[in-house]
N, CA and C of each residue as an Amber inpcrd file, in Angstrom:
protein
   240
  11.6070000  45.4390000  51.5700000  12.1910000  44.1370000  51.6800000
  13.3170000  44.1440000  52.7150000  14.1400000  45.1600000  52.6820000
  15.2150000  45.2530000  53.6740000  14.6720000  45.5080000  55.0720000
  13.6070000  46.3120000  55.1500000  13.0200000  46.6080000  56.4540000
  12.5330000  45.3280000  57.1210000  11.9970000  44.4090000  56.3380000
  11.5440000  43.1300000  56.8730000  12.7020000  42.3630000  57.5150000
  13.8700000  42.4330000  56.8940000  15.0430000  41.7130000  57.3950000
  15.7330000  42.4340000  58.5530000  15.8020000  43.7770000  58.4750000
  16.6520000  44.5200000  59.3970000  15.9510000  45.5590000  60.2600000
  14.7280000  45.9220000  59.9360000  14.0520000  46.9960000  60.6520000
  14.4280000  48.3420000  60.0460000  13.7060000  49.3850000  60.4330000
  13.8890000  50.7220000  59.8460000  15.2820000  51.2960000  60.0850000
  15.7200000  51.3010000  61.3300000  16.9920000  51.9440000  61.6620000
  18.1730000  51.2560000  60.9800000  18.2300000  49.9490000  61.0530000
  19.3300000  49.2120000  60.4280000  19.2880000  49.3230000  58.9060000
  18.0880000  49.3550000  58.3400000  17.9580000  49.5080000  56.8910000
  18.4940000  50.8610000  56.4440000  18.1480000  51.9240000  57.1680000
  18.6560000  53.2580000  56.8300000  20.1770000  53.3080000  56.9190000
  20.7470000  52.6920000  57.9360000  22.1960000  52.6300000  58.0750000
  22.8130000  51.8390000  56.9260000  22.2170000  50.7220000  56.5960000
  22.7120000  49.8850000  55.5100000  22.6800000  50.6380000  54.1740000
  21.6110000  51.3460000  53.9200000  21.4910000  52.1210000  52.6800000
  22.5660000  53.1980000  52.6180000  22.7850000  53.8960000  53.7260000
  23.8360000  54.9250000  53.7460000  25.2040000  54.3140000  53.4660000
  25.4960000  53.1840000  54.0760000  26.7800000  52.5230000  53.8620000
  26.9310000  52.0570000  52.4160000  25.8610000  51.5370000  51.8440000
  25.9090000  51.0860000  50.4490000  26.1300000  52.2620000  49.5000000
  25.4730000  53.3720000  49.7510000  25.6700000  54.5630000  48.9150000
  27.1070000  55.0600000  48.9990000  27.6380000  55.0790000  50.2130000
  29.0240000  55.5040000  50.3980000  29.9760000  54.5700000  49.6460000
  29.7480000  53.2830000  49.7480000  30.5860000  52.3020000  49.0460000
  30.4720000  52.4680000  47.5320000  29.2610000  52.7000000  47.0480000
  29.0590000  52.8960000  45.6040000  29.7500000  54.1680000  45.1280000
  29.6520000  55.2420000  45.9060000  30.3360000  56.4820000  45.5470000
  31.8460000  56.2780000  45.4500000  32.3880000  55.4480000  46.3320000
  33.8180000  55.1490000  46.2950000  34.1650000  54.2730000  45.0940000
  33.2270000  53.4790000  44.6580000  33.4470000  52.5480000  43.5490000
  33.3110000  53.2150000  42.1780000  32.4960000  54.2500000  42.0800000
  32.2130000  54.9000000  40.7940000  33.4780000  55.2800000  40.0100000
  34.4790000  55.8990000  40.6420000  35.6670000  56.2690000  39.8540000
  36.4280000  55.0640000  39.2870000  36.1770000  53.8870000  39.8180000
  36.8640000  52.6870000  39.3540000  36.1390000  51.9900000  38.2060000
  34.9150000  52.4280000  37.9110000  34.1540000  51.8250000  36.8210000
  34.7530000  52.2840000  35.5050000  35.1500000  51.3660000  34.6540000
  35.7720000  51.7840000  33.3950000  34.7660000  52.4440000  32.4550000
  35.2280000  53.4440000  31.7180000  34.3880000  54.0820000  30.7140000
  34.3680000  53.1820000  29.4800000  33.1930000  52.7250000  29.1040000
  33.0900000  51.8310000  27.9460000  32.2920000  52.4700000  26.8110000
  32.0660000  53.7610000  26.9200000  31.3290000  54.4750000  25.8830000
  29.9050000  54.7500000  26.3130000  29.3390000  55.7900000  25.7610000
  27.9770000  56.1880000  26.1320000  26.8970000  55.2950000  25.5350000
  27.1860000  54.6470000  24.4330000  26.1650000  53.8510000  23.7490000
  26.5020000  52.3680000  23.7350000  27.4120000  51.9590000  24.5860000
  27.7940000  50.5550000  24.6460000  26.6290000  49.7400000  25.2250000
  26.2200000  48.6720000  24.5460000  25.0840000  47.8840000  25.0440000
  25.3630000  47.2010000  26.3900000  26.6160000  47.0700000  26.7630000
  26.9460000  46.4240000  28.0270000  26.7400000  47.3300000  29.2370000
  26.4110000  48.6060000  29.0040000  26.1260000  49.5120000  30.1110000
  24.9500000  49.0220000  30.9440000  23.9990000  48.3390000  30.3040000
  22.8410000  47.8380000  31.0600000  23.2500000  46.7840000  32.0820000
  24.4390000  46.2090000  31.9330000  24.9510000  45.2370000  32.8960000
  25.9670000  45.8650000  33.8470000  26.7860000  46.7580000  33.3270000
  27.8950000  47.3100000  34.1040000  27.4250000  48.1500000  35.2830000
  26.4910000  49.0370000  35.0520000  26.0560000  49.9370000  36.1250000
  25.3470000  49.1780000  37.2530000  24.3270000  48.3490000  36.9610000
  23.6930000  47.6050000  38.0590000  24.6560000  46.6530000  38.7680000
  25.5540000  46.0450000  38.0250000  26.5130000  45.1340000  38.6430000
  27.4220000  45.8900000  39.5990000  27.8270000  47.0750000  39.2320000
  28.6580000  47.8990000  40.1110000  27.8930000  48.2670000  41.3760000
  26.6320000  48.5770000  41.2150000  25.7910000  48.9180000  42.3720000
  25.6680000  47.7200000  43.3200000  25.4460000  46.5430000  42.7580000
  25.3200000  45.3500000  43.5960000  26.6520000  44.9270000  44.2000000
  27.7530000  45.2460000  43.5470000  29.0670000  44.9910000  44.1360000
  29.2290000  45.8200000  45.4010000  28.7980000  47.0560000  45.3600000
  28.8610000  47.9090000  46.5480000  28.0210000  47.3190000  47.6740000
  26.8260000  46.8710000  47.3550000  25.9520000  46.2470000  48.3590000
  26.6160000  44.9960000  48.9160000  27.1710000  44.1780000  48.0400000
  27.8350000  42.9430000  48.4660000  28.9790000  43.2420000  49.4370000
  29.7930000  44.2370000  49.1160000  30.9180000  44.5810000  49.9900000
  30.4440000  44.9840000  51.3800000  29.3860000  45.7750000  51.4370000
  28.8510000  46.2040000  52.7290000  28.2980000  45.0000000  53.4980000
  27.5550000  44.1500000  52.8330000  26.9730000  42.9830000  53.5170000
  28.0530000  42.0510000  54.0390000  29.1140000  41.8740000  53.2860000
  30.2130000  41.0110000  53.7420000  30.9050000  41.6150000  54.9680000
  31.0240000  42.9350000  55.0040000  31.6030000  43.5780000  56.1930000
  30.7070000  43.3950000  57.4070000  29.4220000  43.1910000  57.1460000
  28.4720000  42.9500000  58.2340000  28.4800000  41.4820000  58.6620000
  29.4170000  40.7270000  58.1280000  29.6310000  39.3210000  58.4800000
  28.5490000  38.3860000  57.9460000  27.8440000  38.7920000  56.8980000
  26.9320000  37.8620000  56.2540000  27.7670000  36.8710000  55.4510000
  27.2950000  35.6450000  55.3600000  27.9850000  34.6730000  54.5250000
  27.7710000  35.0610000  53.0680000  28.5560000  34.4790000  52.1930000
  28.3860000  34.7420000  50.7720000  26.9690000  34.3800000  50.3460000
  26.4840000  33.2480000  50.8180000  25.1470000  32.7930000  50.4540000
  24.0770000  33.7720000  50.9270000  24.2130000  34.2800000  52.1640000
  23.2430000  35.2340000  52.6930000  23.2770000  36.5460000  51.8990000
  24.4740000  37.0130000  51.5920000  24.6120000  38.2560000  50.8370000
  24.0140000  38.1120000  49.4400000  24.3270000  37.0020000  48.7800000
  23.8030000  36.7720000  47.4340000  22.2840000  36.6590000  47.4510000
  21.7430000  35.9670000  48.4350000  20.2940000  35.8230000  48.5390000
  19.6230000  37.1860000  48.7240000  20.2030000  38.0170000  49.5600000
  19.6360000  39.3390000  49.7970000  19.7250000  40.1990000  48.5380000
  20.8420000  40.1550000  47.8360000  20.9960000  40.9050000  46.5920000
  20.0090000  40.3940000  45.5460000  19.8100000  39.0920000  45.5020000
  18.8340000  38.5210000  44.5790000  17.4410000  39.0750000  44.8770000
  17.0560000  39.0910000  46.1360000  15.7380000  39.5970000  46.5260000
  15.6060000  41.0910000  46.2030000  16.6900000  41.8450000  46.3930000
  16.6660000  43.2650000  46.0520000  16.4670000  43.4440000  44.5510000
  17.1750000  42.6660000  43.7640000  17.0570000  42.7370000  42.3120000
  15.6480000  42.3460000  41.8630000  15.1190000  41.3130000  42.4590000
  13.7620000  40.8660000  42.1410000  12.7430000  41.9590000  42.4500000
  12.8860000  42.5920000  43.6040000  11.9650000  43.6680000  43.9850000
  12.0940000  44.8550000  43.0370000  13.3100000  45.1360000  42.6020000
  13.5250000  46.2380000  41.6540000  12.8180000  45.9440000  40.3350000
  12.9280000  44.7280000  39.8320000  12.2740000  44.3650000  38.5640000
  10.7520000  44.3640000  38.6870000  10.2390000  43.9380000  39.8420000
   8.7940000  43.9340000  40.0260000   8.2350000  45.3470000  40.1240000
   9.0580000  46.2890000  40.5710000   8.6130000  47.6810000  40.7130000
   8.5370000  48.4140000  39.3850000   9.1050000  47.8400000  38.3320000
   9.1170000  48.5130000  37.0160000   7.8050000  48.3830000  36.3220000
């Protein structure tokens, strides 16, 4: 899905930047317990926050960033 929007090279760069941003964000995620039912929301939301931050730095509008994150989430659910 990203390759369609950005091509191979830009997609690989974007993925690397998102991973780096997520790695920086991980220590800031609060520990809410190992069996907390809200973990199913906290972890993916943190991952998408990292993606959002990278897309905004790339000068995408909020609407463009949200649309792309929505499509990524949709593709992830369809792959399950």
